[in-house]
N, CA, C and O of each residue as an XYZ file, in Angstrom:
476
protein
N     129.225     96.940     69.113
C     128.570     98.141     69.283
C     127.835     98.458     67.947
O     128.325     98.386     66.820
N     126.482     98.848     68.307
C     125.630     99.260     67.009
C     126.226    100.552     66.133
O     126.737    101.488     66.748
N     126.159    100.568     64.941
C     126.611    101.757     64.492
C     126.053    102.972     64.689
O     124.831    102.869     64.802
N     126.473    104.141     64.782
C     125.832    105.373     65.114
C     125.100    106.064     63.762
O     125.721    106.207     62.709
N     123.963    106.395     63.902
C     123.270    107.054     62.802
C     122.761    108.539     63.127
O     121.961    108.800     64.026
N     123.332    109.458     62.274
C     122.977    110.740     62.454
C     122.164    111.417     61.223
O     122.315    110.919     60.107
N     121.391    112.427     61.374
C     120.621    113.131     60.103
C     121.106    114.383     60.189
O     121.020    115.019     61.240
N     121.698    114.896     59.032
C     122.033    116.256     58.834
C     121.206    117.011     57.896
O     120.997    116.582     56.761
N     120.689    118.199     58.350
C     119.746    118.972     57.585
C     120.546    120.457     57.537
O     121.226    120.799     58.505
N     120.456    121.067     56.689
C     120.845    122.540     56.324
C     119.908    123.386     56.846
O     118.697    123.191     56.740
N     120.451    124.401     57.454
C     119.429    125.373     58.058
C     119.491    126.671     57.255
O     120.587    127.053     56.846
N     118.388    127.369     57.006
C     118.202    128.744     56.458
C     118.450    128.647     54.944
O     118.440    129.724     54.346
N     118.641    127.690     54.328
C     118.692    127.566     52.867
C     117.528    127.158     52.096
O     116.705    126.362     52.548
N     117.443    127.674     50.970
C     116.391    127.065     50.131
C     116.469    125.693     49.810
O     117.564    125.135     49.882
N     115.398    125.032     49.444
C     115.375    123.632     49.253
C     116.432    123.289     48.377
O     117.148    122.320     48.628
N     116.626    124.108     47.205
C     117.339    123.970     45.869
C     119.091    124.009     46.632
O     119.942    123.130     46.495
N     119.196    124.985     47.229
C     120.527    125.429     47.765
C     120.854    123.994     48.807
O     121.830    123.276     48.589
N     120.055    123.779     49.736
C     120.296    122.782     50.613
C     120.626    121.470     50.180
O     121.352    120.699     50.808
N     119.938    121.177     48.822
C     119.989    119.819     48.198
C     121.527    119.809     47.550
O     122.201    118.784     47.448
N     121.917    121.016     47.169
C     123.128    121.310     46.573
C     124.369    121.024     47.629
O     125.364    120.345     47.371
N     124.077    121.715     48.910
C     125.161    121.483     49.832
C     125.159    119.947     50.481
O     126.159    119.350     50.881
N     123.993    119.529     50.485
C     123.963    118.032     50.928
C     124.872    117.240     49.896
O     125.887    116.649     50.265
N     124.485    117.263     48.719
C     125.408    116.502     47.861
C     126.745    116.655     47.849
O     127.508    115.697     47.734
N     127.173    118.004     47.980
C     128.610    118.235     48.373
C     129.225    117.595     49.422
O     130.237    116.896     49.359
N     128.449    117.915     50.561
C     128.878    117.477     51.795
C     129.106    115.851     51.735
O     130.058    115.236     52.215
N     128.006    115.328     51.034
C     127.981    113.730     50.874
C     129.313    113.232     50.174
O     130.029    112.343     50.634
N     129.495    113.767     49.266
C     130.945    113.442     48.401
C     132.074    113.786     49.268
O     133.014    112.995     49.352
N     132.076    114.770     49.852
C     133.295    115.366     50.661
C     133.453    114.253     51.761
O     134.530    113.658     51.802
N     132.478    113.931     52.639
C     132.797    112.887     53.639
C     133.156    111.452     53.069
O     133.980    110.679     53.557
N     132.402    111.253     51.975
C     132.823    109.857     51.457
C     134.185    109.710     51.132
O     134.801    108.661     51.325
N     134.775    110.937     50.543
C     136.169    110.921     50.170
C     137.018    111.014     51.017
O     138.208    110.829     50.764
N     136.507    111.359     52.344
C     137.500    111.782     53.557
C     137.718    110.583     54.442
O     138.597    110.620     55.303
N     136.944    109.501     54.269
C     136.981    108.186     54.972
C     136.116    107.196     54.424
O     134.961    107.417     54.058
N     136.766    105.981     54.370
C     136.046    104.776     53.773
C     135.007    104.204     54.933
O     134.144    103.366     54.672
N     135.234    104.842     56.402
C     134.435    104.363     57.374
C     133.000    105.008     57.620
O     132.198    104.596     58.459
N     132.802    106.071     56.769
C     131.688    107.012     56.699
C     130.855    106.516     55.553
O     131.257    106.482     54.390
N     129.482    106.074     56.022
C     128.432    105.691     55.171
C     127.465    106.822     54.871
O     126.757    107.108     55.837
N     127.273    107.490     53.841
C     126.454    108.653     53.697
C     125.226    108.370     52.456
O     125.488    107.975     51.320
N     124.019    108.637     52.915
C     122.935    108.455     52.156
C     122.201    110.012     51.989
O     122.051    110.716     52.988
N     121.834    110.396     50.851
C     121.072    111.560     50.654
C     119.708    111.316     50.286
O     119.446    110.513     49.390
N     118.691    112.034     50.995
C     117.477    111.500     50.902
C     116.541    112.833     50.797
O     116.927    113.866     51.346
N     115.248    112.796     50.051
C     114.426    113.763     50.086
C     113.335    113.627     51.202
O     112.919    112.507     51.500
N     112.904    114.671     51.775
C     111.932    114.766     52.786
C     110.477    114.577     52.044
O     109.581    113.853     52.477
N     110.418    115.297     50.945
C     108.950    115.201     49.959
C     109.577    114.391     48.685
O     110.463    114.795     47.932
N     108.833    113.048     48.639
C     109.119    112.332     47.534
C     108.493    113.201     46.096
O     108.833    112.872     44.959
N     107.831    113.994     46.294
C     107.182    114.628     44.966
C     108.358    115.608     44.562
O     108.179    116.088     43.443
N     109.406    115.985     45.136
C     110.472    117.180     44.553
C     111.173    116.462     43.478
O     111.092    115.242     43.338
N     111.849    117.224     42.734
C     112.808    116.622     41.992
C     114.400    116.772     42.432
O     115.314    116.208     41.832
N     114.546    117.516     43.431
C     115.977    117.567     43.881
C     116.301    116.064     44.450
O     115.504    115.132     44.565
N     117.636    116.091     44.759
C     118.316    115.011     45.232
C     117.922    114.659     46.716
O     118.017    113.503     47.129
N     117.498    115.645     47.464
C     117.410    115.733     48.923
C     118.202    116.707     49.742
O     119.284    117.084     49.292
N     117.811    117.116     50.800
C     118.621    117.995     51.781
C     118.798    117.495     52.835
O     119.142    118.186     53.794
N     118.607    116.155     52.936
C     118.928    115.318     54.397
C     119.889    114.328     54.180
O     119.697    113.472     53.315
N     120.998    114.344     54.929
C     121.921    113.253     54.740
C     121.643    112.378     56.017
O     121.250    112.813     57.100
N     121.911    111.086     55.704
C     121.780    110.123     56.782
C     123.246    109.657     56.825
O     123.857    109.301     55.818
N     123.773    109.687     58.087
C     125.130    109.275     58.124
C     125.172    108.006     59.191
O     124.630    107.929     60.294
N     126.008    107.022     58.484
C     125.970    105.772     59.442
C     127.615    105.663     59.676
O     128.405    105.633     58.732
N     127.973    105.613     60.934
C     129.211    105.605     61.478
C     129.560    104.218     62.387
O     128.674    103.694     63.063
N     130.759    103.745     62.345
C     131.074    102.981     63.478
C     131.620    103.836     64.658
O     131.938    105.002     64.424
N     131.743    103.349     65.853
C     132.170    104.356     66.957
C     133.600    104.874     66.625
O     134.048    105.930     67.070
N     134.267    104.037     65.807
C     135.835    104.519     65.575
C     135.508    105.715     64.470
O     136.406    106.557     64.443
N     134.565    105.929     63.682
C     134.652    106.755     62.567
C     134.047    108.082     63.059
O     133.860    108.942     62.198
N     133.692    108.382     64.434
C     133.202    109.616     64.709
C     134.073    110.797     64.603
O     133.715    111.913     64.227
N     135.409    110.393     65.021
C     136.488    111.451     64.821
C     136.645    111.921     63.442
O     136.897    113.096     63.175
N     136.489    110.960     62.533
C     136.784    111.194     61.173
C     135.633    111.961     60.502
O     135.873    112.717     59.560
N     134.406    111.783     60.963
C     133.239    112.428     60.576
C     133.366    113.798     60.950
O     133.096    114.744     60.210
N     133.849    113.887     62.298
C     133.976    115.495     62.911
C     134.755    116.343     62.177
O     134.543    117.528     61.916
N     135.922    115.458     61.779
C     137.045    116.300     61.338
C     136.739    116.596     59.800
O     137.125    117.675     59.351
N     136.161    115.824     59.083
C     135.553    115.905     57.630
C     134.631    117.144     57.530
O     134.664    118.041     56.688
N     133.727    116.969     58.679
C     132.545    117.832     58.599
C     133.176    119.376     59.258
O     132.500    120.394     59.105
N     134.357    119.424     59.902
C     134.856    120.792     60.253
C     135.562    121.064     58.969
O     135.362    122.183     58.496
N     136.320    120.289     58.337
C     137.054    120.995     57.116
C     135.845    121.265     55.960
O     135.978    122.128     55.093
N     135.060    120.700     56.034
C     133.954    121.167     54.888
C     133.429    122.650     55.252
O     133.437    123.623     54.499
N     132.995    122.594     56.514
C     132.268    123.756     57.152
C     133.321    124.943     56.966
O     132.848    126.030     56.636
N     134.679    124.843     57.142
C     135.650    125.940     57.074
C     135.445    126.452     55.667
O     135.392    127.670     55.494
N     135.323    125.607     54.632
C     135.217    126.265     53.320
C     133.667    126.754     52.875
O     133.419    127.276     51.788
N     132.735    126.500     53.861
C     131.568    126.956     53.679
C     131.178    127.883     54.941
O     130.238    127.555     55.664
N     131.851    128.927     55.158
C     131.578    129.831     56.417
C     130.116    130.158     56.578
O     129.694    130.215     57.733
N     129.396    130.351     55.715
C     127.946    130.801     55.983
C     127.135    129.554     56.087
O     125.961    129.806     56.359
N     127.438    128.105     55.935
C     126.558    127.115     56.276
C     126.285    126.808     57.521
O     127.189    126.979     58.338
N     125.220    126.377     57.903
C     124.671    125.953     59.158
C     123.966    124.968     58.974
O     123.204    124.917     58.008
N     124.094    123.804     60.020
C     123.544    122.718     59.907
C     122.767    122.234     61.252
O     123.092    122.712     62.339
N     121.815    121.350     61.152
C     121.417    120.637     62.349
C     121.874    119.266     62.299
O     122.171    118.729     61.232
N     121.944    118.652     63.478
C     122.424    117.371     63.355
C     121.531    116.526     64.588
O     121.558    116.821     65.783
N     120.923    115.661     64.111
C     119.996    114.798     64.965
C     120.720    113.321     65.028
O     121.466    112.967     64.114
N     120.445    112.465     66.192
C     121.034    111.429     66.442
C     119.700    110.372     66.490
O     118.647    110.590     67.088
N     120.019    109.252     65.748
C     118.799    108.343     65.716
C     119.323    107.139     66.479
O     120.409    106.615     66.229
N     118.446    106.714     67.468
C     118.874    105.416     68.420
C     117.618    104.559     68.289
O     116.526    105.107     68.143
N     117.741    103.203     68.339
C     116.839    102.251     68.490
C     116.511    102.028     69.955
O     117.409    101.711     70.735
N     115.179    102.190     70.379
C     114.954    101.850     71.626
C     113.656    101.118     71.720
O     112.645    101.665     71.281
N     113.591     99.836     72.297
C     112.681     98.876     72.245
C     112.087     98.478     70.906
O     110.928     98.079     70.799
N     112.856     98.594     69.979
C     112.383     98.262     68.751
C     111.857     99.371     67.739
O     111.431     98.992     66.647
N     111.867    100.552     68.015
C     111.415    101.824     67.660
C     112.682    102.876     67.279
O     113.757    102.707     67.856
N     112.569    103.692     66.541
C     113.769    104.604     66.322
C     113.206    105.818     66.999
O     112.045    106.220     66.912
N     114.241    106.371     67.719
C     114.030    107.609     68.509
C     115.085    108.603     67.982
O     116.284    108.336     67.896
N     114.457    109.899     67.600
C     115.301    110.927     67.053
C     115.505    112.022     67.966
O     114.496    112.604     68.364
N     116.784    112.454     68.418
C     116.871    113.579     69.228
C     117.936    114.648     68.469
O     118.897    114.277     67.795
N     117.614    115.860     68.687
C     118.617    116.910     68.202
C     119.721    116.941     69.338
O     119.535    117.107     70.543
N     120.975    116.731     68.631
C     122.023    116.968     69.347
C     122.804    118.351     69.151
O     123.561    118.792     70.016
N     122.547    119.000     67.921
C     123.308    120.187     67.763
C     122.624    120.933     66.579
O     122.509    120.499     65.433
N     122.258    121.944     66.983
C     121.556    123.144     66.043
C     122.559    124.229     65.679
O     123.429    124.616     66.458
N     122.391    124.676     64.501
C     123.188    125.866     64.272
C     124.713    125.485     64.122
O     125.535    126.398     64.197
N     125.075    124.380     63.946
C     126.533    123.966     63.669
C     127.345    124.709     62.738
O     126.850    124.764     61.612
N     128.440    125.293     62.884
C     129.142    126.174     61.861
C     130.750    125.532     61.998
O     131.117    124.635     62.757
N     131.443    126.184     61.155
C     132.816    125.760     61.316
C     133.565    125.995     62.557
O     134.620    125.437     62.859
N     132.898    126.909     63.285
C     133.674    127.422     64.528
C     133.080    126.461     65.619
O     133.761    126.339     66.637
N     131.930    125.780     65.545
C     131.628    125.135     66.797
C     131.497    123.322     66.628
O     131.003    122.556     67.455
N     132.151    122.944     65.193
C     132.150    121.517     65.030
C     133.009    120.914     65.862
O     132.710    119.808     66.314
N     134.132    121.485     66.184
C     135.137    120.605     67.169
C     134.667    120.403     68.503
O     134.993    119.363     69.075
N     133.832    121.382     69.180
C     133.086    121.164     70.397
C     132.084    120.090     70.129
O     131.897    119.347     71.093
N     131.411    119.835     69.076
C     130.666    118.881     68.919
C     131.185    117.547     68.773
O     130.496    116.574     69.080
N     132.317    117.440     68.340
C     133.115    116.114     67.946
C     133.454    115.670     69.796
O     133.222    114.533     70.207
N     133.916    116.583     70.548
C     134.253    116.326     71.766
C     133.033    115.736     72.652
O     133.172    114.852     73.497
N     131.943    116.306     72.353
C     130.605    115.896     72.831
C     130.183    114.474     72.552
O     129.663    113.756     73.406
N     130.485    114.032     71.063
C     130.117    112.859     70.495
C     131.142    111.750     71.342
O     130.718    110.768     71.951
N     132.264    112.058     71.256
C     133.394    111.279     71.703
C     133.106    111.065     73.198
O     133.299    109.915     73.592
N     132.740    111.835     73.975
C     132.675    111.646     75.549
C     131.271    110.742     75.866
O     131.064    110.205     76.954
N     130.478    110.688     74.872
C     129.234    109.837     75.288
C     129.318    108.571     74.798
O     128.339    107.828     74.880
N     130.524    108.143     74.211
C     130.490    106.749     73.898
C     131.309    106.086     74.782
O     131.439    104.864     74.706
């Protein structure tokens, strides 16, 4: 099975704050499980920040670890809100679809159930 790729963006934050949150979540997820690969990137290559978008690459078995790590991080950041998009390869091109918007510490467990039921 191909790895799953998700893009995480931070909603409602300044570019600077979103970049800081992205770096923090990246470290948190990488420390929570070796099976989660996280890359931080910039949408605009001309900015000086590290970037506010995380690309998360998971094996199918790492989805639960990702959801649990994300839930734990969001519980500590109760005001944080994220958007998660899933990328899939279709006929050689990459298709991106929004799977969740406004994800908070209260809704991430429902999201984990949704991810695992589609596998």
